[in-house]
N, C-alpha and C positions, 0 to 999 in steps of 0.2 A: 163198311161198318165205321161210324165217327164216335160212336158211344157202346158203351156195354149196358143193355137194358137188364131188368131185372128178371125177364125171360131168358136172356144169353146168360147171367149167370147162374140160373137154376139149371141150364143144361150142361155146364160147365161142372157144377157140383155134383149132377147125377152121375156123369162120366166118371167123376173123381171117386164117389162113393163103392160104383161099379169096380174100379179098379183096386181099391183098398180092401173092398170084400173078397177079391180073387186072390190077394196078397195076405190075408188074414190080419187086417191091420183096422184098428177102430180109429178111425182119424177125425181129425176136426178141418174143416175145409172154409177158408174164406176168401172173399172175390173183393178187391175193393175197385172203386173208381178212380180215374187218372188223377183226381185230387187226394188220393189215399185215405177218400172216406169209405166206410164199410158198406157193401151193396147188398151182399147176401152171405149167409153162414151155414153151415151144418156141422152139428155134432152128432157124430155117430153113434148107435148104441153101444156102449161098453167104453166109450172113450173115455179118460181119465179128464179133470179138469185142468191141468196145466197146458195140454195143447190147445186149450180156447185161445189164451193169449197168445202161446207163441204162433198160432198159424195167424192169427190177425197180424202182428209184428212181422212176419215173413213177406205178407202181401204188401205193407205198407213200405218194406225196405226195399222191396224190388220197383215199387213205383219211385220211390223219393230218389234211388240211386240210378233207376233205370237200366238195371241188370238183375241177373239171376242173383240170390241172397247167397249161395257158394263162391259165386265169384266175386262178391263183395266182401265176404269174409278172407280171400285171398289176398285182395287189394289191403285188408287190414293188417295182414301178417306182412306181406311183401313190404309194406311202406312204414312197419311200425305204428301204427295208429289205433296203439292200445287205449281201450276207453271210447273208441268210436262208439261202438254199440250202445252206449250209454245216452248217445245225443238224440236228439228228435223224438224223445219221449219212449225211447227203448227201441232199440232194433235188432234183427236177426242175422247172424252172420255165419250161417250153416244152410245146408242145402233144404228146399223144399217151398222157396220163392220163386215164382217167374213173372216176367211182365208180360201182359197181354198186349202184343202190337199188332196194328195194321199196317204193314209196311213199316216205316219209321214212325209212324204216329203212337203214343202212348194211350191205350185205352182203359188201361187199368192193370191187375194182378191179381194172381190166386197165391194163395198161402196154404200149406199142407203140413199138419204134424199129427203125430201119433204113433208112428212107425218108426225106424231108424231113419238118418239123415238121408241113406241112399232109396230108401222105399218113398219117404215123403216127396223125394224130386222125380221117382218113378210115376208116382199117382199125380203129380202135378202135370209130368210132362203127358202122360196119357189123357187126361182132363182137356189140356189144350189142343191135342192132335185133332180131336175131331171138330174142331172150330172150321 
């Protein structure tokens, strides 16, 4: 696979919503392409409004810095990069955003928000495990 199609993105979102439902989380799920542009989005019934933006920021951050957002947060803390999350139009520096890779090739990313950071990460991992 060299790109994420809308069909691929919708399959990933379906797996994410299934896992979120299993966990009892009303989540927002965003998929971005390799250029960090929104490709697909789902706001589950009952999800509050804040996670709409946060899920998109998590996905963008994972693509722009080519790493999971939790790792990005660790880099910020370890290197004293206070305020870094304010760059690039706003980033997310906690769990829930994962790159979507084909080997070493960046295809895009998923961002999940609505539960705890650990639940968001679990949902994102589950969604990508089926690819």
